[in-house]
C-alpha positions in Angstrom: -0.1 0.0 0.3 1.4 3.4 -1.0 0.5 6.3 1.2 0.3 10.0 0.5 0.9 12.0 3.2 -0.8 15.4 3.2 0.9 18.8 3.8 -0.4 18.9 7.6 1.7 16.1 8.0 5.4 16.3 8.2 7.5 14.9 5.2 9.8 13.4 7.8 7.6 10.7 8.5 7.9 9.1 5.1 11.7 7.4 5.5 10.2 6.1 8.7 7.4 4.2 7.2 8.8 3.1 3.8 9.9 -0.5 5.2 6.0 -0.8 6.0 4.4 1.3 3.2 7.0 1.1 0.0 6.4 3.7 -2.3 5.0 6.2 -0.1 5.5 9.9 -0.3 4.4 13.4 0.7 2.8 15.8 -1.2 5.9 17.9 -0.7 7.6 15.3 -3.2 5.4 15.8 -5.8 5.2 19.6 -5.9 1.6 19.5 -4.5 2.2 21.8 -1.2 -0.5 24.8 -1.1 -2.6 22.9 -3.8 -6.3 22.2 -4.1 -7.2 19.4 -2.4 -8.8 18.3 -5.8 -5.7 18.4 -7.3 -4.1 16.0 -4.7 -7.2 13.8 -5.0 -6.9 13.5 -8.5 -3.1 12.7 -7.9 -3.9 9.9 -5.3 -6.5 8.5 -7.9 -3.9 8.0 -10.6 -1.1 6.9 -8.6 -3.0 4.2 -6.6 -2.0 6.1 -3.4 -4.4 6.0 -0.1 -4.2 9.6 1.2 -3.2 10.3 5.2 -4.5 13.5 6.3 -5.9 15.3 9.4 -7.8 17.7 7.1 -11.5 17.3 7.5 -11.9 18.6 3.7 -10.5 15.1 2.6 -13.0 13.7 5.0 -15.9 15.5 3.5 -14.5 14.5 0.0 -14.5 10.8 0.7 -17.8 10.8 2.3 -19.4 12.6 -1.0 -17.4 10.6 -3.5 -16.3 7.5 -2.2 -13.0 5.8 -3.6 -10.7 5.7 -5.1 -8.8 7.0 -3.3 -8.9 5.9 0.1 -8.6 8.0 3.1 -6.9 7.4 6.3 -8.4 10.1 8.4 -6.2 11.0 11.5 -8.3 12.4 14.3 -5.3 13.5 16.5 -5.0 17.1 16.7 -1.5 18.7 17.2 1.1 16.1 18.1 4.3 15.3 17.6 5.6 13.5 14.3 6.7 10.8 16.3 3.1 9.9 17.4 1.8 10.1 13.9 4.7 7.9 12.7 3.8 5.4 15.6 0.4 5.5 14.8 1.0 4.2 11.2 3.5 1.5 12.3 1.5 0.2 15.0 -1.7 0.1 12.7 0.0 -1.7 10.0 -2.3 -4.8 10.0 -5.3 -2.7 10.1 -4.1 -0.3 7.3 -3.5 -3.5 5.6 -6.8 -5.0 6.1 -8.3 -1.6 5.3 -6.6 -1.3 2.0 -7.6 -5.0 0.9 -11.4 -4.2 1.5 -13.1 -3.4 -1.7 -15.7 -1.7 0.1 -13.9 0.7 2.3 -13.5 4.4 1.8 -12.2 5.5 5.0 -10.4 4.4 8.0 -10.8 7.0 11.2 -7.7 6.5 13.6 -7.8 8.4 16.9 
């Protein structure tokens, strides 16, 4: 599963999760910083990525349009980068099951 981290998450997370989520990246590495959510959504669709974000706009978009792309919505508020990294790493099995479920669009992690 390839994750695409939204700009509200640190790009420093990517190297720390690549062993579990090969091919993952940050919007910054694709020149998608300060870009309209629609463009990020379309990019994720085209590249077969699952978006990871704390942005409620992506949550709403996922509810309206479904998938692809799938969305991992982080409801963690302001927290250290290490917390986000640990959340993604410790929930690998859950994220893998989510990715494999053809009917799932959104996974909310607290």
